[in-house]
C-alpha positions as CSV (number, residue, x, y, z in Angstrom):
1,X,-52.1,33.8,2.7
2,X,-53.9,31.5,5.6
3,X,-52.5,28.7,4.0
4,X,-49.1,30.1,4.7
5,X,-49.1,30.5,8.0
6,X,-50.6,27.3,9.0
7,X,-48.0,25.5,7.3
8,X,-45.8,27.6,9.5
9,X,-47.5,26.4,12.8
10,X,-47.7,23.2,11.6
11,X,-43.4,22.9,11.0
12,X,-43.6,25.3,14.2
13,X,-45.3,22.4,16.1
14,X,-43.2,19.9,14.6
15,X,-40.8,20.9,15.7
16,X,-40.7,21.7,19.0
17,X,-42.1,17.9,18.5
18,X,-39.2,16.8,17.0
19,X,-36.6,18.8,20.0
20,X,-39.3,17.5,23.1
21,X,-38.5,13.7,21.2
22,X,-35.2,14.2,21.2
23,X,-34.6,15.5,24.2
24,X,-36.4,12.3,26.4
25,X,-34.2,9.9,23.9
26,X,-31.5,12.1,25.3
27,X,-31.5,11.8,29.2
28,X,-33.3,8.1,29.6
29,X,-29.8,7.6,27.3
30,X,-27.8,9.2,29.9
31,X,-30.1,8.4,33.3
32,X,-29.6,4.6,31.8
33,X,-25.8,5.0,30.4
34,X,-23.6,7.6,32.1
35,X,-24.8,9.0,35.2
36,X,-27.9,9.4,37.6
37,X,-28.5,10.4,41.4
38,X,-28.8,9.6,44.2
39,X,-30.0,10.6,47.7
40,X,-28.5,9.7,51.0
41,X,-31.2,8.5,53.9
42,X,-29.5,7.6,56.5
43,X,-26.5,8.6,58.7
44,X,-24.1,5.9,57.5
45,X,-22.0,8.4,55.6
46,X,-21.5,11.7,57.8
47,X,-19.4,13.1,58.2
48,X,-19.0,12.5,54.5
49,X,-21.9,12.6,53.5
50,X,-26.3,13.9,55.3
51,X,-28.5,12.5,54.6
52,X,-31.1,14.5,52.5
53,X,-28.2,14.7,50.7
54,X,-28.4,14.8,46.9
55,X,-24.8,13.9,44.2
56,X,-24.3,12.8,40.8
57,X,-23.6,9.2,40.2
58,X,-21.7,8.2,36.9
59,X,-22.1,5.2,36.1
60,X,-18.9,4.6,33.4
61,X,-15.6,4.2,35.4
62,X,-16.5,0.9,36.1
63,X,-17.3,0.0,32.7
64,X,-13.8,0.8,32.3
65,X,-11.3,0.1,35.1
66,X,-12.0,-1.2,38.7
67,X,-12.8,0.9,41.8
68,X,-10.7,1.5,43.5
69,X,-9.7,1.7,48.0
70,X,-12.2,4.6,48.8
71,X,-14.0,5.2,46.2
72,X,-17.7,6.9,46.7
73,X,-19.8,4.6,45.4
74,X,-23.8,4.2,44.8
75,X,-24.4,0.4,44.6
76,X,-27.7,-2.4,45.2
77,X,-27.9,-3.9,48.5
78,X,-31.6,-5.1,48.0
79,X,-34.9,-4.9,45.6
80,X,-35.8,-1.4,47.1
81,X,-33.0,-0.4,48.3
82,X,-29.3,1.5,47.1
83,X,-26.1,2.1,49.6
84,X,-24.0,4.8,49.6
85,X,-20.2,3.2,50.8
86,X,-17.2,3.6,50.7
87,X,-14.8,0.7,49.5
88,X,-11.9,-0.6,51.3
89,X,-10.9,-3.6,50.5
90,X,-10.7,-4.6,47.1
91,X,-10.4,-8.3,45.2
92,X,-8.2,-10.6,46.6
93,X,-7.1,-8.8,50.0
94,X,-7.3,-9.9,53.8
95,X,-9.4,-7.0,55.5
96,X,-10.0,-6.3,59.1
97,X,-9.3,-4.1,62.0
98,X,-7.8,-3.7,64.6
99,X,-7.5,-0.6,67.1
100,X,-9.7,1.4,65.6
101,X,-7.6,1.2,62.3
102,X,-7.4,-0.4,58.3
103,X,-4.8,-3.5,58.0
104,X,-5.4,-4.8,54.0
105,X,-2.9,-7.6,54.1
106,X,-1.6,-6.5,57.1
107,X,-0.4,-3.3,56.3
108,X,-2.1,-0.9,57.8
109,X,-4.1,1.9,55.9
110,X,-4.1,5.4,56.7
111,X,-8.2,6.6,56.1
112,X,-7.2,10.5,57.2
113,X,-11.1,11.6,56.6
114,X,-11.9,9.8,59.5
115,X,-9.8,11.5,61.8
116,X,-11.7,14.1,62.9
117,X,-15.1,11.7,64.3
118,X,-12.1,9.6,65.5
119,X,-10.3,12.5,67.9
120,X,-14.5,13.6,68.8
121,X,-14.4,9.6,69.9
122,X,-11.9,10.7,72.6
123,X,-10.0,7.6,72.6
124,X,-13.1,5.3,72.3
125,X,-12.7,3.2,69.1
126,X,-14.9,4.5,66.7
127,X,-14.3,1.2,63.8
128,X,-14.9,-2.2,66.4
129,X,-12.8,-4.9,66.2
130,X,-12.4,-7.7,63.5
131,X,-13.4,-11.3,65.4
132,X,-11.8,-12.1,61.6
133,X,-9.7,-11.8,59.2
134,X,-12.7,-11.2,55.6
135,X,-11.2,-12.6,52.6
136,X,-12.8,-10.5,49.8
137,X,-14.0,-12.9,46.6
138,X,-12.4,-12.0,43.1
139,X,-15.1,-9.6,41.7
140,X,-16.1,-8.8,45.1
141,X,-15.0,-5.2,47.0
142,X,-15.6,-4.8,50.6
143,X,-17.2,-1.6,51.5
144,X,-18.2,0.6,54.9
145,X,-19.8,3.6,55.5
146,X,-17.5,6.8,57.0
147,X,-19.7,6.5,59.9
148,X,-18.4,3.3,61.5
149,X,-20.2,2.5,64.7
150,X,-24.5,3.0,63.2
151,X,-23.3,2.0,59.0
152,X,-24.6,-1.3,57.8
153,X,-22.4,-2.6,55.5
154,X,-20.3,-4.7,54.3
155,X,-19.4,-6.3,58.2
156,X,-22.8,-7.0,58.1
157,X,-24.1,-7.7,54.3
158,X,-20.6,-9.4,52.7
159,X,-19.0,-8.1,50.3
160,X,-20.3,-6.2,47.6
161,X,-20.5,-7.7,44.2
162,X,-19.1,-5.3,41.5
163,X,-21.9,-6.7,39.3
164,X,-24.5,-4.2,42.5
165,X,-22.0,-1.6,41.9
166,X,-24.1,1.8,39.8
167,X,-21.2,3.0,39.6
168,X,-19.0,6.4,41.1
169,X,-20.5,9.6,43.7
170,X,-18.9,11.8,41.7
171,X,-20.9,15.5,42.7
172,X,-22.2,17.1,45.2
173,X,-25.6,19.2,43.6
174,X,-28.2,18.9,46.9
175,X,-27.7,21.5,48.6
176,X,-26.2,24.0,47.3
177,X,-24.4,25.2,50.1
178,X,-22.0,22.1,50.1
179,X,-22.0,22.5,45.7
180,X,-18.7,20.6,44.7
181,X,-16.2,16.9,44.1
182,X,-16.5,14.0,46.2
183,X,-13.3,11.9,47.3
């Protein structure tokens, strides 16, 4: 009878080991190919994203389609840092700011997500004018932080290679009071 109990305990032990190994393999696959988490560091995306907030980043969308204007993306900025920014210019487009407004291919493009902060600036320019017009190269995007006066973005680091894009920001999960999808 003791032998039957020993077999049962061994079977139960190996069942747990298999379950843990499968869970770890699935977690590794999901984190590597499907989604990851990202913590905002700094204030370059205020008011959309605050320092310390955490997001789920979907790695899949850009394997099947191209980034779209105003997507919130996370990309590898350098060996040690990933940034969160908003896509404002797509491959082949010409981007400039004039009188605090975005122009793409000489057409005015509204940025409704900035209206409240622009009003708070009380007539002062929220996005300084460009002294030049940036042509976005093929397979690159032009990104900017929503906190334009302080954001380190394509205005200073240049267009972002699409291969450096980690994924599209999909869900804010921290703080819990701000839980929800991102636009």
